[in-house]
Backbone and ligand atoms as CSV (ligand in chain L), in Angstrom:
chain,resi,resn,atom,element,x,y,z
A,1,MET,N,N,0.797,-1.201,-0.002
A,1,MET,CA,C,0.008,0.016,-0.027
A,1,MET,C,C,0.846,1.286,-0.024
A,2,SER,N,N,0.460,2.270,-0.734
A,2,SER,CA,C,1.265,3.517,-0.818
A,2,SER,C,C,1.169,4.312,0.508
A,3,SER,N,N,2.297,4.904,0.894
A,3,SER,CA,C,2.364,5.634,2.143
A,3,SER,C,C,2.190,7.163,1.738
A,4,ARG,N,N,1.995,7.515,0.512
A,4,ARG,CA,C,1.908,8.923,0.104
A,4,ARG,C,C,0.566,9.481,0.548
A,5,ILE,N,N,0.640,10.692,1.065
A,5,ILE,CA,C,-0.586,11.397,1.543
A,5,ILE,C,C,-1.077,12.191,0.324
A,6,PRO,N,N,-2.386,12.003,-0.051
A,6,PRO,CA,C,-2.901,12.781,-1.202
A,6,PRO,C,C,-2.938,14.270,-0.879
A,7,LEU,N,N,-2.683,15.095,-1.912
A,7,LEU,CA,C,-2.723,16.574,-1.713
A,7,LEU,C,C,-4.158,17.002,-1.597
A,8,THR,N,N,-4.378,17.979,-0.744
A,8,THR,CA,C,-5.774,18.492,-0.646
A,8,THR,C,C,-5.937,19.723,-1.516
A,9,TYR,N,N,-6.511,19.500,-2.688
A,9,TYR,CA,C,-6.811,20.569,-3.620
A,9,TYR,C,C,-8.264,21.074,-3.266
A,10,THR,N,N,-8.441,22.338,-3.519
A,10,THR,CA,C,-9.783,22.869,-3.405
A,10,THR,C,C,-10.659,22.423,-4.571
A,11,LYS,N,N,-11.971,22.587,-4.371
A,11,LYS,CA,C,-12.940,22.170,-5.427
A,11,LYS,C,C,-12.646,22.918,-6.715
A,12,LYS,N,N,-12.271,24.211,-6.564
A,12,LYS,CA,C,-12.051,25.053,-7.771
A,12,LYS,C,C,-10.828,24.560,-8.544
A,13,VAL,N,N,-9.735,24.174,-7.821
A,13,VAL,CA,C,-8.535,23.759,-8.447
A,13,VAL,C,C,-8.896,22.442,-9.255
A,14,LEU,N,N,-9.643,21.516,-8.629
A,14,LEU,CA,C,-9.955,20.267,-9.239
A,14,LEU,C,C,-10.908,20.518,-10.547
A,15,GLU,N,N,-11.750,21.438,-10.347
A,15,GLU,CA,C,-12.691,21.773,-11.445
A,15,GLU,C,C,-11.904,22.329,-12.647
A,16,LEU,N,N,-11.012,23.302,-12.399
A,16,LEU,CA,C,-10.189,23.874,-13.467
A,16,LEU,C,C,-9.205,22.907,-13.997
A,17,PHE,N,N,-8.743,22.022,-13.229
A,17,PHE,CA,C,-7.867,20.967,-13.724
A,17,PHE,C,C,-8.577,20.064,-14.721
A,18,ARG,N,N,-9.819,19.736,-14.346
A,18,ARG,CA,C,-10.611,18.832,-15.261
A,18,ARG,C,C,-11.142,19.584,-16.486
A,19,ASN,N,N,-11.494,20.819,-16.283
A,19,ASN,CA,C,-12.072,21.584,-17.391
A,19,ASN,C,C,-11.358,22.931,-17.488
A,20,PRO,N,N,-10.108,22.955,-17.855
A,20,PRO,CA,C,-9.381,24.258,-17.937
A,20,PRO,C,C,-9.911,25.250,-18.883
A,21,LYS,N,N,-9.886,26.499,-18.490
A,21,LYS,CA,C,-10.364,27.543,-19.425
A,21,LYS,C,C,-9.096,28.128,-20.052
A,22,ASN,N,N,-9.226,28.571,-21.321
A,22,ASN,CA,C,-8.190,29.259,-22.081
A,22,ASN,C,C,-7.021,28.329,-22.393
A,23,LEU,N,N,-7.265,27.023,-22.429
A,23,LEU,CA,C,-6.163,26.065,-22.785
A,23,LEU,C,C,-5.951,26.108,-24.332
A,24,GLY,N,N,-4.691,26.218,-24.726
A,24,GLY,CA,C,-4.326,26.237,-26.108
A,24,GLY,C,C,-3.419,27.358,-26.483
A,25,ARG,N,N,-3.184,27.493,-27.780
A,25,ARG,CA,C,-2.208,28.490,-28.217
A,25,ARG,C,C,-2.914,29.562,-28.999
A,26,ILE,N,N,-2.306,30.775,-29.006
A,26,ILE,CA,C,-2.860,31.834,-29.882
A,26,ILE,C,C,-1.930,31.978,-31.055
A,27,GLU,N,N,-2.393,31.676,-32.261
A,27,GLU,CA,C,-1.515,31.891,-33.444
A,27,GLU,C,C,-1.280,33.416,-33.581
A,28,ASN,N,N,-0.157,33.842,-33.993
A,28,ASN,CA,C,0.172,35.246,-34.152
A,28,ASN,C,C,-0.091,36.050,-32.873
A,29,ALA,N,N,0.329,35.435,-31.791
A,29,ALA,CA,C,0.158,36.187,-30.509
A,29,ALA,C,C,1.054,37.434,-30.462
A,30,ASP,N,N,0.642,38.453,-29.792
A,30,ASP,CA,C,1.439,39.654,-29.732
A,30,ASP,C,C,2.542,39.549,-28.708
A,31,ALA,N,N,2.347,38.659,-27.745
A,31,ALA,CA,C,3.404,38.383,-26.760
A,31,ALA,C,C,3.275,36.953,-26.329
A,32,GLU,N,N,4.421,36.283,-26.181
A,32,GLU,CA,C,4.365,34.937,-25.638
A,32,GLU,C,C,5.613,34.614,-24.878
A,33,ALA,N,N,5.557,33.631,-24.000
A,33,ALA,CA,C,6.755,33.202,-23.250
A,33,ALA,C,C,6.587,31.754,-22.864
A,34,LEU,N,N,7.785,31.029,-22.920
A,34,LEU,CA,C,7.820,29.682,-22.478
A,34,LEU,C,C,8.681,29.663,-21.261
A,35,ALA,N,N,8.254,29.061,-20.198
A,35,ALA,CA,C,9.011,29.059,-18.954
A,35,ALA,C,C,8.992,27.717,-18.269
A,36,GLY,N,N,10.000,27.416,-17.563
A,36,GLY,CA,C,10.087,26.162,-16.864
A,36,GLY,C,C,10.454,26.390,-15.390
A,37,SER,N,N,10.073,25.440,-14.546
A,37,SER,CA,C,10.397,25.517,-13.140
A,37,SER,C,C,11.567,24.570,-12.818
A,38,LEU,N,N,12.551,25.125,-12.126
A,38,LEU,CA,C,13.690,24.348,-11.686
A,38,LEU,C,C,13.237,23.394,-10.567
A,39,ALA,N,N,12.184,23.794,-9.837
A,39,ALA,CA,C,11.728,22.986,-8.664
A,39,ALA,C,C,11.235,21.618,-9.155
A,40,CYS,N,N,10.621,21.549,-10.339
A,40,CYS,CA,C,10.036,20.253,-10.734
A,40,CYS,C,C,10.314,19.922,-12.168
A,41,GLY,N,N,10.883,20.821,-12.976
A,41,GLY,CA,C,11.216,20.527,-14.364
A,41,GLY,C,C,10.065,20.643,-15.281
A,42,ASP,N,N,8.915,21.191,-14.802
A,42,ASP,CA,C,7.732,21.381,-15.663
A,42,ASP,C,C,7.789,22.643,-16.461
A,43,MET,N,N,6.973,22.660,-17.510
A,43,MET,CA,C,7.004,23.836,-18.442
A,43,MET,C,C,5.606,24.417,-18.614
A,44,ILE,N,N,5.583,25.700,-18.964
A,44,ILE,CA,C,4.340,26.341,-19.305
A,44,ILE,C,C,4.588,27.370,-20.373
A,45,ALA,N,N,3.544,27.585,-21.267
A,45,ALA,CA,C,3.593,28.625,-22.285
A,45,ALA,C,C,2.441,29.537,-22.082
A,46,ILE,N,N,2.669,30.805,-22.246
A,46,ILE,CA,C,1.557,31.844,-22.115
A,46,ILE,C,C,1.514,32.588,-23.454
A,47,TYR,N,N,0.361,32.843,-23.921
A,47,TYR,CA,C,0.119,33.580,-25.156
A,47,TYR,C,C,-0.794,34.785,-24.918
A,48,LEU,N,N,-0.482,35.906,-25.442
A,48,LEU,CA,C,-1.385,37.065,-25.262
A,48,LEU,C,C,-1.669,37.768,-26.534
A,49,LYS,N,N,-2.928,38.214,-26.680
A,49,LYS,CA,C,-3.326,39.075,-27.774
A,49,LYS,C,C,-3.579,40.427,-27.120
A,50,ILE,N,N,-2.955,41.460,-27.728
A,50,ILE,CA,C,-2.928,42.775,-26.977
A,50,ILE,C,C,-3.437,43.907,-27.980
A,51,ASP,N,N,-4.307,44.704,-27.481
A,51,ASP,CA,C,-4.730,45.925,-28.245
A,51,ASP,C,C,-3.578,46.968,-28.110
A,52,GLU,N,N,-2.914,47.276,-29.205
A,52,GLU,CA,C,-1.719,48.139,-29.099
A,52,GLU,C,C,-1.937,49.487,-28.472
A,53,SER,N,N,-3.075,50.135,-28.899
A,53,SER,CA,C,-3.230,51.526,-28.422
A,53,SER,C,C,-3.589,51.595,-26.934
A,54,SER,N,N,-4.423,50.650,-26.487
A,54,SER,CA,C,-4.820,50.742,-25.084
A,54,SER,C,C,-3.963,49.873,-24.173
A,55,GLU,N,N,-3.134,49.019,-24.799
A,55,GLU,CA,C,-2.356,48.034,-24.068
A,55,GLU,C,C,-3.197,47.124,-23.203
A,56,ARG,N,N,-4.410,46.843,-23.661
A,56,ARG,CA,C,-5.302,45.954,-23.016
A,56,ARG,C,C,-5.204,44.509,-23.573
A,57,ILE,N,N,-5.318,43.524,-22.640
A,57,ILE,CA,C,-5.230,42.143,-23.111
A,57,ILE,C,C,-6.563,41.689,-23.614
A,58,LEU,N,N,-6.615,41.357,-24.936
A,58,LEU,CA,C,-7.842,40.985,-25.583
A,58,LEU,C,C,-8.108,39.486,-25.336
A,59,ASP,N,N,-6.984,38.750,-25.329
A,59,ASP,CA,C,-7.205,37.251,-25.128
A,59,ASP,C,C,-5.895,36.740,-24.503
A,60,ALA,N,N,-6.101,35.665,-23.720
A,60,ALA,CA,C,-4.915,35.050,-23.057
A,60,ALA,C,C,-5.126,33.510,-23.040
A,61,LYS,N,N,-4.157,32.799,-23.442
A,61,LYS,CA,C,-4.208,31.314,-23.451
A,61,LYS,C,C,-2.896,30.724,-22.879
A,62,PHE,N,N,-2.971,29.436,-22.549
A,62,PHE,CA,C,-1.796,28.815,-22.038
A,62,PHE,C,C,-1.732,27.348,-22.494
A,63,GLU,N,N,-0.538,26.848,-22.482
A,63,GLU,CA,C,-0.284,25.424,-22.599
A,63,GLU,C,C,0.556,25.019,-21.372
A,64,SER,N,N,0.151,23.956,-20.689
A,64,SER,CA,C,0.881,23.582,-19.511
A,64,SER,C,C,1.333,22.125,-19.637
A,65,TYR,N,N,2.626,21.922,-19.243
A,65,TYR,CA,C,3.127,20.535,-19.185
A,65,TYR,C,C,3.464,20.319,-17.712
A,66,GLY,N,N,2.612,20.869,-16.776
A,66,GLY,CA,C,2.801,20.803,-15.416
A,66,GLY,C,C,1.671,19.995,-14.725
A,67,CYS,N,N,1.560,20.170,-13.433
A,67,CYS,CA,C,0.626,19.422,-12.621
A,67,CYS,C,C,-0.750,20.127,-12.577
A,68,ALA,N,N,-1.594,19.526,-11.760
A,68,ALA,CA,C,-2.974,19.994,-11.648
A,68,ALA,C,C,-2.967,21.417,-11.103
A,69,ALA,N,N,-2.063,21.697,-10.174
A,69,ALA,CA,C,-2.010,23.080,-9.561
A,69,ALA,C,C,-1.570,24.099,-10.574
A,70,ASN,N,N,-0.649,23.657,-11.471
A,70,ASN,CA,C,-0.154,24.608,-12.517
A,70,ASN,C,C,-1.227,24.884,-13.546
A,71,ILE,N,N,-1.936,23.867,-13.955
A,71,ILE,CA,C,-3.031,23.960,-14.946
A,71,ILE,C,C,-4.114,24.873,-14.392
A,72,ALA,N,N,-4.520,24.634,-13.157
A,72,ALA,CA,C,-5.594,25.397,-12.509
A,72,ALA,C,C,-5.143,26.858,-12.312
A,73,THR,N,N,-3.916,27.066,-11.956
A,73,THR,CA,C,-3.398,28.422,-11.679
A,73,THR,C,C,-3.339,29.191,-13.052
A,74,ALA,N,N,-2.770,28.539,-14.132
A,74,ALA,CA,C,-2.653,29.162,-15.381
A,74,ALA,C,C,-4.084,29.498,-15.954
A,75,SER,N,N,-5.019,28.568,-15.728
A,75,SER,CA,C,-6.380,28.769,-16.164
A,75,SER,C,C,-7.045,29.983,-15.510
A,76,SER,N,N,-6.859,30.052,-14.191
A,76,SER,CA,C,-7.401,31.101,-13.454
A,76,SER,C,C,-6.721,32.442,-13.741
A,77,LEU,N,N,-5.414,32.395,-13.908
A,77,LEU,CA,C,-4.647,33.637,-14.203
A,77,LEU,C,C,-5.109,34.187,-15.552
A,78,THR,N,N,-5.209,33.357,-16.544
A,78,THR,CA,C,-5.610,33.858,-17.864
A,78,THR,C,C,-7.004,34.451,-17.881
A,79,GLU,N,N,-7.897,33.898,-17.036
A,79,GLU,CA,C,-9.212,34.426,-16.862
A,79,GLU,C,C,-9.150,35.814,-16.276
A,80,MET,N,N,-8.295,35.939,-15.166
A,80,MET,CA,C,-8.184,37.154,-14.411
A,80,MET,C,C,-7.625,38.362,-15.234
A,81,ILE,N,N,-6.749,37.981,-16.192
A,81,ILE,CA,C,-6.073,39.136,-16.852
A,81,ILE,C,C,-6.770,39.551,-18.142
A,82,LYS,N,N,-7.732,38.779,-18.599
A,82,LYS,CA,C,-8.418,39.201,-19.857
A,82,LYS,C,C,-9.185,40.545,-19.611
A,83,GLY,N,N,-8.950,41.527,-20.425
A,83,GLY,CA,C,-9.590,42.806,-20.271
A,83,GLY,C,C,-8.764,43.740,-19.414
A,84,LYS,N,N,-7.689,43.281,-18.788
A,84,LYS,CA,C,-6.878,44.192,-18.032
A,84,LYS,C,C,-5.789,44.826,-18.953
A,85,THR,N,N,-5.310,45.965,-18.484
A,85,THR,CA,C,-4.120,46.560,-19.167
A,85,THR,C,C,-2.882,45.703,-18.762
A,86,LEU,N,N,-1.829,45.849,-19.547
A,86,LEU,CA,C,-0.602,45.061,-19.233
A,86,LEU,C,C,-0.055,45.411,-17.890
A,87,LYS,N,N,-0.204,46.720,-17.555
A,87,LYS,CA,C,0.251,47.098,-16.134
A,87,LYS,C,C,-0.558,46.377,-15.081
A,88,GLU,N,N,-1.889,46.393,-15.271
A,88,GLU,CA,C,-2.741,45.727,-14.228
A,88,GLU,C,C,-2.458,44.250,-14.186
A,89,ALA,N,N,-2.188,43.612,-15.330
A,89,ALA,CA,C,-1.861,42.152,-15.378
A,89,ALA,C,C,-0.519,41.932,-14.726
A,90,TRP,N,N,0.443,42.839,-14.892
A,90,TRP,CA,C,1.695,42.663,-14.247
A,90,TRP,C,C,1.597,42.642,-12.720
A,91,GLU,N,N,0.647,43.399,-12.252
A,91,GLU,CA,C,0.500,43.520,-10.826
A,91,GLU,C,C,-0.171,42.311,-10.155
A,92,VAL,N,N,-0.751,41.425,-10.948
A,92,VAL,CA,C,-1.435,40.225,-10.360
A,92,VAL,C,C,-0.320,39.306,-9.805
A,93,SER,N,N,-0.444,39.032,-8.544
A,93,SER,CA,C,0.597,38.131,-7.852
A,93,SER,C,C,0.123,36.744,-7.824
A,94,TRP,N,N,1.053,35.849,-7.550
A,94,TRP,CA,C,0.657,34.447,-7.511
A,94,TRP,C,C,-0.228,34.208,-6.304
A,95,LYS,N,N,-0.155,35.117,-5.270
A,95,LYS,CA,C,-1.032,34.968,-4.102
A,95,LYS,C,C,-2.495,35.305,-4.450
A,96,ASP,N,N,-2.604,36.345,-5.329
A,96,ASP,CA,C,-3.923,36.698,-5.811
A,96,ASP,C,C,-4.588,35.512,-6.543
A,97,VAL,N,N,-3.784,34.879,-7.356
A,97,VAL,CA,C,-4.342,33.721,-8.127
A,97,VAL,C,C,-4.626,32.499,-7.160
A,98,SER,N,N,-3.761,32.347,-6.206
A,98,SER,CA,C,-3.946,31.283,-5.263
A,98,SER,C,C,-5.254,31.567,-4.457
A,99,ASN,N,N,-5.426,32.821,-4.052
A,99,ASN,CA,C,-6.681,33.179,-3.327
A,99,ASN,C,C,-7.900,32.952,-4.181
A,100,GLU,N,N,-7.852,33.249,-5.460
A,100,GLU,CA,C,-8.890,33.088,-6.409
A,100,GLU,C,C,-9.256,31.547,-6.450
A,101,LEU,N,N,-8.307,30.727,-6.269
A,101,LEU,CA,C,-8.493,29.255,-6.291
A,101,LEU,C,C,-8.902,28.692,-4.954
A,102,GLY,N,N,-8.973,29.523,-3.869
A,102,GLY,CA,C,-9.261,29.062,-2.581
A,102,GLY,C,C,-8.073,28.416,-1.886
A,103,GLY,N,N,-6.888,28.816,-2.382
A,103,GLY,CA,C,-5.594,28.375,-1.792
A,103,GLY,C,C,-4.977,27.155,-2.515
A,104,LEU,N,N,-3.667,27.060,-2.356
A,104,LEU,CA,C,-2.913,25.884,-2.915
A,104,LEU,C,C,-2.189,25.235,-1.798
A,105,PRO,N,N,-1.961,23.944,-1.921
A,105,PRO,CA,C,-1.137,23.318,-0.858
A,105,PRO,C,C,0.293,23.877,-0.874
A,106,PHE,N,N,0.879,23.957,0.217
A,106,PHE,CA,C,2.237,24.605,0.382
A,106,PHE,C,C,3.231,24.094,-0.622
A,107,VAL,N,N,3.213,22.795,-0.811
A,107,VAL,CA,C,4.239,22.237,-1.706
A,107,VAL,C,C,3.980,22.531,-3.175
A,108,LYS,N,N,2.807,23.169,-3.421
A,108,LYS,CA,C,2.451,23.544,-4.815
A,108,LYS,C,C,2.542,25.021,-5.055
A,109,TYR,N,N,3.086,25.793,-4.153
A,109,TYR,CA,C,3.193,27.238,-4.366
A,109,TYR,C,C,4.026,27.517,-5.584
A,110,HIS,N,N,5.047,26.769,-5.849
A,110,HIS,CA,C,6.010,27.054,-6.927
A,110,HIS,C,C,5.259,26.865,-8.311
A,111,CYS,N,N,4.182,26.110,-8.282
A,111,CYS,CA,C,3.455,25.889,-9.592
A,111,CYS,C,C,2.708,27.222,-9.934
A,112,GLY,N,N,2.160,27.884,-8.934
A,112,GLY,CA,C,1.484,29.135,-9.137
A,112,GLY,C,C,2.480,30.212,-9.481
A,113,ILE,N,N,3.664,30.211,-8.856
A,113,ILE,CA,C,4.659,31.217,-9.141
A,113,ILE,C,C,5.184,31.046,-10.575
A,114,LEU,N,N,5.228,29.789,-10.989
A,114,LEU,CA,C,5.687,29.526,-12.395
A,114,LEU,C,C,4.722,30.223,-13.428
A,115,ALA,N,N,3.442,30.128,-13.172
A,115,ALA,CA,C,2.396,30.645,-14.117
A,115,ALA,C,C,2.576,32.154,-14.149
A,116,VAL,N,N,2.674,32.814,-12.964
A,116,VAL,CA,C,2.838,34.301,-12.908
A,116,VAL,C,C,4.189,34.719,-13.512
A,117,GLY,N,N,5.207,33.953,-13.298
A,117,GLY,CA,C,6.484,34.242,-13.898
A,117,GLY,C,C,6.477,34.190,-15.385
A,118,ALA,N,N,5.733,33.209,-15.908
A,118,ALA,CA,C,5.637,33.075,-17.376
A,118,ALA,C,C,4.886,34.285,-17.919
A,119,LEU,N,N,3.820,34.703,-17.263
A,119,LEU,CA,C,3.062,35.862,-17.731
A,119,LEU,C,C,4.007,37.121,-17.729
A,120,ARG,N,N,4.716,37.286,-16.670
A,120,ARG,CA,C,5.535,38.522,-16.635
A,120,ARG,C,C,6.661,38.402,-17.701
A,121,ARG,N,N,7.145,37.289,-17.960
A,121,ARG,CA,C,8.140,37.127,-19.026
A,121,ARG,C,C,7.507,37.488,-20.388
A,122,ALA,N,N,6.234,37.123,-20.563
A,122,ALA,CA,C,5.562,37.431,-21.843
A,122,ALA,C,C,5.338,38.971,-21.930
A,123,ILE,N,N,4.942,39.600,-20.832
A,123,ILE,CA,C,4.760,41.032,-20.860
A,123,ILE,C,C,6.127,41.785,-21.098
A,124,ARG,N,N,7.151,41.260,-20.437
A,124,ARG,CA,C,8.473,41.924,-20.625
A,124,ARG,C,C,8.888,41.746,-22.081
A,125,ALA,N,N,8.661,40.539,-22.670
A,125,ALA,CA,C,9.021,40.304,-24.042
A,125,ALA,C,C,8.285,41.291,-24.962
A,126,TYR,N,N,7.022,41.590,-24.651
A,126,TYR,CA,C,6.191,42.464,-25.533
A,126,TYR,C,C,6.953,43.807,-25.737
A,127,TYR,N,N,7.694,44.263,-24.737
A,127,TYR,CA,C,8.343,45.551,-24.811
A,127,TYR,C,C,9.778,45.510,-25.328
A,128,THR,N,N,10.136,44.334,-25.853
A,128,THR,CA,C,11.553,44.181,-26.275
A,128,THR,C,C,11.999,45.207,-27.263
A,129,ASN,N,N,11.113,45.475,-28.289
A,129,ASN,CA,C,11.517,46.504,-29.282
A,129,ASN,C,C,10.655,47.735,-29.170
A,130,LYS,N,N,10.114,47.940,-27.985
A,130,LYS,CA,C,9.325,49.201,-27.762
A,130,LYS,C,C,9.948,49.905,-26.572
A,131,SER,N,N,9.469,51.139,-26.331
A,131,SER,CA,C,10.025,51.827,-25.161
A,131,SER,C,C,9.345,51.164,-23.926
A,132,LYS,N,N,10.216,50.784,-22.998
A,132,LYS,CA,C,9.709,50.049,-21.847
A,132,LYS,C,C,9.114,51.006,-20.827
A,133,PRO,N,N,7.853,50.736,-20.334
A,133,PRO,CA,C,7.282,51.614,-19.312
A,133,PRO,C,C,8.048,51.516,-17.988
A,134,ASN,N,N,7.921,52.562,-17.243
A,134,ASN,CA,C,8.647,52.528,-15.938
A,134,ASN,C,C,8.135,51.599,-14.854
A,135,TRP,N,N,6.972,51.028,-15.056
A,135,TRP,CA,C,6.364,50.114,-14.102
A,135,TRP,C,C,7.024,48.739,-14.271
A,136,ILE,N,N,7.855,48.490,-15.320
A,136,ILE,CA,C,8.560,47.190,-15.420
A,136,ILE,C,C,9.928,47.431,-14.804
A,137,PRO,N,N,10.202,46.692,-13.716
A,137,PRO,CA,C,11.535,46.918,-13.123
A,137,PRO,C,C,12.698,46.405,-13.979
A,138,GLN,N,N,13.860,47.075,-13.889
A,138,GLN,CA,C,15.048,46.665,-14.647
A,138,GLN,C,C,15.416,45.211,-14.301
A,139,GLU,N,N,15.404,44.980,-13.018
A,139,GLU,CA,C,15.760,43.571,-12.451
A,139,GLU,C,C,14.607,42.664,-12.690
A,140,LEU,N,N,14.887,41.407,-12.925
A,140,LEU,CA,C,13.813,40.411,-12.962
A,140,LEU,C,C,13.203,40.275,-11.624
A,141,THR,N,N,11.835,40.057,-11.602
A,141,THR,CA,C,11.193,39.876,-10.311
A,141,THR,C,C,11.415,38.392,-9.919
A,142,PRO,N,N,11.215,38.132,-8.585
A,142,PRO,CA,C,11.460,36.730,-8.135
A,142,PRO,C,C,10.644,35.658,-8.915
A,143,GLU,N,N,9.419,36.100,-9.338
A,143,GLU,CA,C,8.622,35.164,-10.170
A,143,GLU,C,C,9.212,34.918,-11.436
A,144,GLU,N,N,9.795,35.933,-12.089
A,144,GLU,CA,C,10.420,35.713,-13.396
A,144,GLU,C,C,11.722,34.864,-13.251
A,145,LYS,N,N,12.431,35.077,-12.152
A,145,LYS,CA,C,13.626,34.294,-11.941
A,145,LYS,C,C,13.311,32.851,-11.725
A,146,HIS,N,N,12.182,32.628,-11.014
A,146,HIS,CA,C,11.680,31.259,-10.814
A,146,HIS,C,C,11.372,30.579,-12.112
A,147,ALA,N,N,10.781,31.327,-13.059
A,147,ALA,CA,C,10.345,30.803,-14.293
A,147,ALA,C,C,11.464,30.940,-15.285
A,148,MET,N,N,12.222,29.911,-15.415
A,148,MET,CA,C,13.383,30.013,-16.237
A,148,MET,C,C,13.037,29.772,-17.715
A,149,GLU,N,N,13.914,30.237,-18.594
A,149,GLU,CA,C,13.679,30.006,-20.034
A,149,GLU,C,C,14.025,28.513,-20.241
A,150,GLU,N,N,13.377,27.990,-21.316
A,150,GLU,CA,C,13.555,26.572,-21.629
A,150,GLU,C,C,15.019,26.121,-21.708
A,151,GLU,N,N,15.803,26.896,-22.510
A,151,GLU,CA,C,17.222,26.506,-22.764
A,151,GLU,C,C,17.950,26.440,-21.462
A,152,LYS,N,N,17.716,27.461,-20.611
A,152,LYS,CA,C,18.487,27.531,-19.383
A,152,LYS,C,C,18.053,26.413,-18.389
A,153,LEU,N,N,16.763,26.124,-18.401
A,153,LEU,CA,C,16.193,25.073,-17.597
A,153,LEU,C,C,16.835,23.699,-18.050
A,154,LEU,N,N,16.845,23.455,-19.341
A,154,LEU,CA,C,17.343,22.180,-19.841
A,154,LEU,C,C,18.781,22.068,-19.468
A,155,GLU,N,N,19.601,23.149,-19.610
A,155,GLU,CA,C,20.987,23.110,-19.297
A,155,GLU,C,C,21.180,22.769,-17.863
A,156,ILE,N,N,20.468,23.337,-16.955
A,156,ILE,CA,C,20.642,23.127,-15.552
A,156,ILE,C,C,20.233,21.647,-15.153
A,157,LEU,N,N,19.117,21.228,-15.785
A,157,LEU,CA,C,18.629,19.898,-15.541
A,157,LEU,C,C,19.631,18.811,-16.030
A,158,ALA,N,N,20.266,19.111,-17.222
A,158,ALA,CA,C,21.229,18.190,-17.774
A,158,ALA,C,C,22.438,18.103,-16.849
A,159,LYS,N,N,22.875,19.261,-16.287
A,159,LYS,CA,C,23.998,19.268,-15.363
A,159,LYS,C,C,23.674,18.453,-14.086
A,160,LYS,N,N,22.473,18.662,-13.617
A,160,LYS,CA,C,22.030,18.007,-12.401
A,160,LYS,C,C,22.012,16.458,-12.633
A,161,THR,N,N,21.470,16.030,-13.770
A,161,THR,CA,C,21.404,14.675,-14.134
A,161,THR,C,C,22.793,14.046,-14.267
A,162,GLN,N,N,23.683,14.833,-14.866
A,162,GLN,CA,C,25.083,14.373,-15.050
A,162,GLN,C,C,25.750,14.162,-13.665
A,163,ARG,N,N,25.515,15.198,-12.780
A,163,ARG,CA,C,26.094,15.093,-11.422
A,163,ARG,C,C,25.560,13.807,-10.678
A,164,MET,N,N,24.249,13.554,-10.817
A,164,MET,CA,C,23.662,12.439,-10.145
A,164,MET,C,C,24.201,11.148,-10.665
A,165,ALA,N,N,24.460,11.058,-12.033
A,165,ALA,CA,C,24.987,9.901,-12.693
A,165,ALA,C,C,26.430,9.549,-12.209
A,166,THR,N,N,27.216,10.649,-11.931
A,166,THR,CA,C,28.599,10.444,-11.597
A,166,THR,C,C,28.826,10.304,-10.100
A,167,SER,N,N,27.784,10.524,-9.341
A,167,SER,CA,C,28.015,10.469,-7.844
A,167,SER,C,C,27.728,9.067,-7.282
L,1,FES,FE1,FE,5.670,21.116,-11.575
L,1,FES,FE2,FE,3.397,21.738,-10.367
L,1,FES,S1,S,4.804,20.179,-9.761
L,1,FES,S2,S,4.218,22.660,-12.108
């Protein structure tokens, strides 16, 4: 018999895991980011359609290769940011999303942080060839640092695997 204790997810997390909203890709997205978590090796992609003049998010979608908590968080986050300006979306914290879901188990906090980090990476990427507004900090936020780029993540995971194989 397994000695693992099942995680206690809220009803909302389970509902969004089974029937996620905004799942999929936006072709010709105005901003997108792929991000991975070093904590678990999972990945997420965020796509945004943006009205250029008002900087309002017209549509938001995601693809998740993560766990139930990540799928539910990304689903909830994309719902929350639709209709918001990029600045308002930037200000949504992983705690806001977690509250929206009725809370996440402690060991799953990083899954929510990954979703918010991916969103901030997408917003930052949107301004790559534009003048960057002053509400985007020069330094990466902790959420963005947590959400690593795919190449960097794979590099670190490969090094870890190599170290484990030789020890
Ligand atoms: Fe990896 Fe949740 S355990 S995203």
